[in-house]
Structures are given as C-alpha cells and as structure tokens.
C-alpha positions as YAML, in Angstrom:
chain: A
units: angstrom
residues:
- id: 1
  name: MET
  ca: [4.41, 6.21, 8.23]
- id: 2
  name: PRO
  ca: [1.50, 6.80, 6.07]
- id: 3
  name: TYR
  ca: [3.32, 7.25, 2.76]
- id: 4
  name: THR
  ca: [5.55, 3.91, 3.71]
- id: 5
  name: ASP
  ca: [2.32, 2.18, 4.55]
- id: 6
  name: ALA
  ca: [0.85, 3.33, 0.98]
- id: 7
  name: VAL
  ca: [3.90, 2.28, -0.70]
- id: 8
  name: ILE
  ca: [3.44, -0.97, 0.95]
- id: 9
  name: HIS
  ca: [-0.08, -1.66, -0.08]
- id: 10
  name: GLU
  ca: [0.52, -0.27, -3.66]
- id: 11
  name: ILE
  ca: [3.18, -2.65, -3.99]
- id: 12
  name: GLN
  ca: [1.12, -5.72, -2.65]
- id: 13
  name: ARG
  ca: [-1.71, -4.44, -5.39]
- id: 14
  name: MET
  ca: [0.86, -4.41, -8.38]
- id: 15
  name: GLY
  ca: [2.48, -7.40, -7.20]
- id: 16
  name: ASP
  ca: [-0.65, -9.44, -7.17]
- id: 17
  name: ILE
  ca: [1.34, -12.57, -6.98]
- id: 18
  name: VAL
  ca: [-1.61, -15.17, -6.45]
- id: 19
  name: PRO
  ca: [-3.98, -13.80, -9.21]
- id: 20
  name: LEU
  ca: [-6.54, -16.93, -9.57]
- id: 21
  name: ASN
  ca: [-6.84, -17.26, -5.63]
- id: 22
  name: LEU
  ca: [-7.90, -21.21, -5.42]
- id: 23
  name: PHE
  ca: [-11.02, -23.06, -6.17]
- id: 24
  name: ARG
  ca: [-14.24, -22.72, -4.52]
- id: 25
  name: THR
  ca: [-17.37, -24.89, -4.73]
- id: 26
  name: VAL
  ca: [-20.63, -22.58, -3.74]
- id: 27
  name: ASN
  ca: [-22.51, -24.36, -0.90]
- id: 28
  name: LYS
  ca: [-26.29, -22.89, -1.48]
- id: 29
  name: ASP
  ca: [-27.69, -21.19, -4.55]
- id: 30
  name: THR
  ca: [-26.04, -17.34, -4.99]
- id: 31
  name: LEU
  ca: [-27.28, -14.39, -6.99]
- id: 32
  name: LEU
  ca: [-24.42, -12.42, -7.96]
- id: 33
  name: GLY
  ca: [-25.81, -9.35, -9.71]
- id: 34
  name: LYS
  ca: [-28.17, -10.65, -12.20]
- id: 35
  name: TYR
  ca: [-26.66, -13.84, -12.61]
- id: 36
  name: THR
  ca: [-27.45, -17.49, -10.40]
- id: 37
  name: ILE
  ca: [-24.88, -19.55, -9.44]
- id: 38
  name: PRO
  ca: [-25.90, -23.07, -8.51]
- id: 39
  name: LYS
  ca: [-24.93, -25.09, -5.35]
- id: 40
  name: GLY
  ca: [-22.00, -27.40, -5.80]
- id: 41
  name: THR
  ca: [-20.42, -25.16, -8.80]
- id: 42
  name: THR
  ca: [-16.92, -24.72, -8.63]
- id: 43
  name: ILE
  ca: [-15.31, -21.20, -9.14]
- id: 44
  name: LEU
  ca: [-12.33, -19.93, -9.59]
- id: 45
  name: PRO
  ca: [-12.12, -16.31, -8.00]
- id: 46
  name: THR
  ca: [-9.70, -13.88, -10.21]
- id: 47
  name: LEU
  ca: [-8.34, -11.31, -7.77]
- id: 48
  name: SER
  ca: [-6.61, -9.34, -10.36]
- id: 49
  name: SER
  ca: [-10.20, -8.30, -11.58]
- id: 50
  name: VAL
  ca: [-10.54, -6.48, -8.38]
- id: 51
  name: LEU
  ca: [-6.67, -5.10, -8.10]
- id: 52
  name: HIS
  ca: [-6.64, -3.77, -11.42]
- id: 53
  name: ASP
  ca: [-10.40, -2.65, -11.55]
- id: 54
  name: GLU
  ca: [-10.61, 0.50, -13.58]
- id: 55
  name: SER
  ca: [-13.94, 1.64, -12.03]
- id: 56
  name: MET
  ca: [-11.94, 1.24, -8.59]
- id: 57
  name: TRP
  ca: [-8.54, 2.84, -8.95]
- id: 58
  name: GLU
  ca: [-7.91, 6.09, -10.67]
- id: 59
  name: THR
  ca: [-4.78, 4.44, -12.31]
- id: 60
  name: PRO
  ca: [-5.37, 0.76, -12.13]
- id: 61
  name: HIS
  ca: [-2.21, 0.04, -14.37]
- id: 62
  name: SER
  ca: [0.65, 2.32, -12.90]
- id: 63
  name: PHE
  ca: [2.48, 2.03, -9.72]
- id: 64
  name: ASN
  ca: [0.49, 4.69, -7.64]
- id: 65
  name: PRO
  ca: [0.86, 4.99, -3.58]
- id: 66
  name: GLN
  ca: [-1.65, 8.06, -3.79]
- id: 67
  name: HIS
  ca: [-4.48, 5.18, -3.80]
- id: 68
  name: PHE
  ca: [-4.14, 4.74, -0.45]
- id: 69
  name: LEU
  ca: [-3.93, 8.26, 0.97]
- id: 70
  name: ASN
  ca: [-6.33, 10.70, 1.29]
- id: 71
  name: GLN
  ca: [-6.44, 14.40, 0.33]
- id: 72
  name: ASP
  ca: [-4.60, 15.21, 3.83]
- id: 73
  name: GLY
  ca: [-1.95, 12.61, 3.24]
- id: 74
  name: LYS
  ca: [-3.14, 9.93, 5.67]
- id: 75
  name: PHE
  ca: [-3.78, 6.24, 5.28]
- id: 76
  name: ARG
  ca: [-7.08, 4.91, 4.07]
- id: 77
  name: LYS
  ca: [-8.27, 1.62, 3.20]
- id: 78
  name: ARG
  ca: [-9.60, 0.66, 0.03]
- id: 79
  name: GLU
  ca: [-12.47, -1.87, -0.51]
- id: 80
  name: ALA
  ca: [-10.95, -3.53, -3.60]
- id: 81
  name: PHE
  ca: [-7.85, -4.02, -2.14]
- id: 82
  name: LEU
  ca: [-7.68, -8.25, -1.67]
- id: 83
  name: PRO
  ca: [-4.27, -9.25, -1.39]
- id: 84
  name: PHE
  ca: [-4.95, -11.81, 1.02]
- id: 85
  name: SER
  ca: [-8.28, -12.77, -0.35]
- id: 86
  name: ALA
  ca: [-11.86, -12.23, 0.89]
- id: 87
  name: GLY
  ca: [-14.62, -13.59, 2.58]
- id: 88
  name: LYS
  ca: [-14.51, -16.99, 5.03]
- id: 89
  name: ARG
  ca: [-11.34, -18.05, 3.12]
- id: 90
  name: VAL
  ca: [-9.40, -14.87, 3.48]
- id: 91
  name: CYS
  ca: [-5.84, -15.54, 5.15]
- id: 92
  name: LEU
  ca: [-5.78, -16.03, 8.78]
- id: 93
  name: GLY
  ca: [-2.44, -14.12, 9.09]
- id: 94
  name: GLU
  ca: [-3.14, -11.27, 7.40]
- id: 95
  name: GLN
  ca: [-2.80, -9.03, 10.32]
- id: 96
  name: LEU
  ca: [0.88, -10.22, 10.99]
- id: 97
  name: ALA
  ca: [1.82, -10.39, 7.73]
- id: 98
  name: ARG
  ca: [0.86, -6.73, 7.29]
- id: 99
  name: MET
  ca: [3.09, -5.85, 10.58]
- id: 100
  name: GLU
  ca: [5.95, -8.20, 9.40]
- id: 101
  name: LEU
  ca: [5.73, -6.60, 6.11]
- id: 102
  name: PHE
  ca: [5.73, -3.07, 7.63]
- id: 103
  name: LEU
  ca: [8.54, -3.81, 9.98]
- id: 104
  name: PHE
  ca: [10.79, -5.47, 7.35]
- id: 105
  name: PHE
  ca: [10.05, -2.78, 4.59]
- id: 106
  name: THR
  ca: [11.22, -0.09, 6.95]
- id: 107
  name: SER
  ca: [14.25, -1.71, 8.06]
- id: 108
  name: LEU
  ca: [15.53, -2.47, 4.63]
- id: 109
  name: LEU
  ca: [14.84, 1.30, 3.78]
- id: 110
  name: GLN
  ca: [16.45, 2.43, 6.93]
- id: 111
  name: ARG
  ca: [19.65, 0.70, 5.92]
- id: 112
  name: PHE
  ca: [19.93, 0.32, 1.89]
- id: 113
  name: SER
  ca: [19.61, 2.57, -0.66]
- id: 114
  name: PHE
  ca: [17.97, 1.05, -3.86]
- id: 115
  name: SER
  ca: [18.52, 2.03, -7.39]
- id: 116
  name: PRO
  ca: [17.90, 0.22, -11.08]
- id: 117
  name: PRO
  ca: [21.29, -0.88, -12.29]
- id: 118
  name: PRO
  ca: [23.00, 1.95, -14.47]
- id: 119
  name: GLY
  ca: [20.98, 2.49, -17.63]
- id: 120
  name: GLU
  ca: [18.07, 0.17, -17.02]
- id: 121
  name: GLN
  ca: [14.66, 1.15, -15.69]
- id: 122
  name: PRO
  ca: [12.48, -0.83, -13.61]
- id: 123
  name: SER
  ca: [10.18, -2.40, -15.30]
- id: 124
  name: LEU
  ca: [5.91, -3.62, -14.32]
- id: 125
  name: GLU
  ca: [6.20, -6.31, -16.81]
- id: 126
  name: PHE
  ca: [5.50, -9.85, -15.60]
- id: 127
  name: MET
  ca: [5.11, -13.67, -16.59]
- id: 128
  name: LEU
  ca: [2.02, -15.01, -15.72]
- id: 129
  name: GLY
  ca: [1.91, -19.01, -14.51]
- id: 130
  name: ALA
  ca: [0.25, -20.44, -11.29]
- id: 131
  name: THR
  ca: [1.84, -16.77, -9.68]
- id: 132
  name: ARG
  ca: [2.83, -13.60, -11.12]
- id: 133
  name: CYS
  ca: [6.21, -12.73, -11.31]
- id: 134
  name: PRO
  ca: [8.33, -10.11, -12.61]
- id: 135
  name: LYS
  ca: [10.06, -10.51, -15.83]
- id: 136
  name: PRO
  ca: [13.72, -11.13, -15.64]
...
C-alpha cells in the first residue's frame, strides 16, 4: 500500500493540473526571503515551481514514485508536495479527495490492466493553458 500511495502522489506531482493556482492579495506587508511584498499587492502563486523544484526533488522532471518512499519502503510526506494549494487557501476537501483518489485508483488497478497501444510509449509532454493537460 505505501507504494500505491507513492504512485498516486507522484501522479499528482507530475500532473500539476492547476499550475498557476488563483490570484491572491497580500493583506499586510510581507517579507519573503529578502523581498518585501507591500500590502494590497496582487500575486499569482505558481505551484509548478514547487512541484518541479530541482532543489526539492531528486528527479524533478521524471516520474519517480521513490520521491515519496523512505529507505525502508514506507510512505513519507514531502514539504514541497502542494497539489491542493497551501496556507489558508488550501483545499478544504483535501482529506476526502486523498481518500477518494486512493479508493478509485486501487479499485481500477484491481479490475483492469493498463498498457499503451502497441508500438507507442506514454509521454509526459503537456499543453499549458488555464490548466496543464496531456498532449493527445
């Protein structure tokens, strides 16, 4: 089960379906690193920058469930894993979504076998718009 959970998390990390999140307004002067963001500034958080950060992930541009497993093969949480946003604006249904993803994914794997069409290999290429979606 830990490997299944790691695969689901890696699918979410690589899928990154809402890379730009939503606009936010800073409600007080905020210091971020060495930068000051003045109150009232509109910002657009980019979750992609965290989900594919080379300093946070061993292989940020490759599908690798090992990102979420420790040396003993047990599931490990990662600080840079933010598919449901972060802070006060994190998705309120995150726990329910995680549970539903796990149940749905495992029941599909129990009932079906998945493989690409003969002579084709799956690709991680995507089209970027309001969302990030796979190329046909």
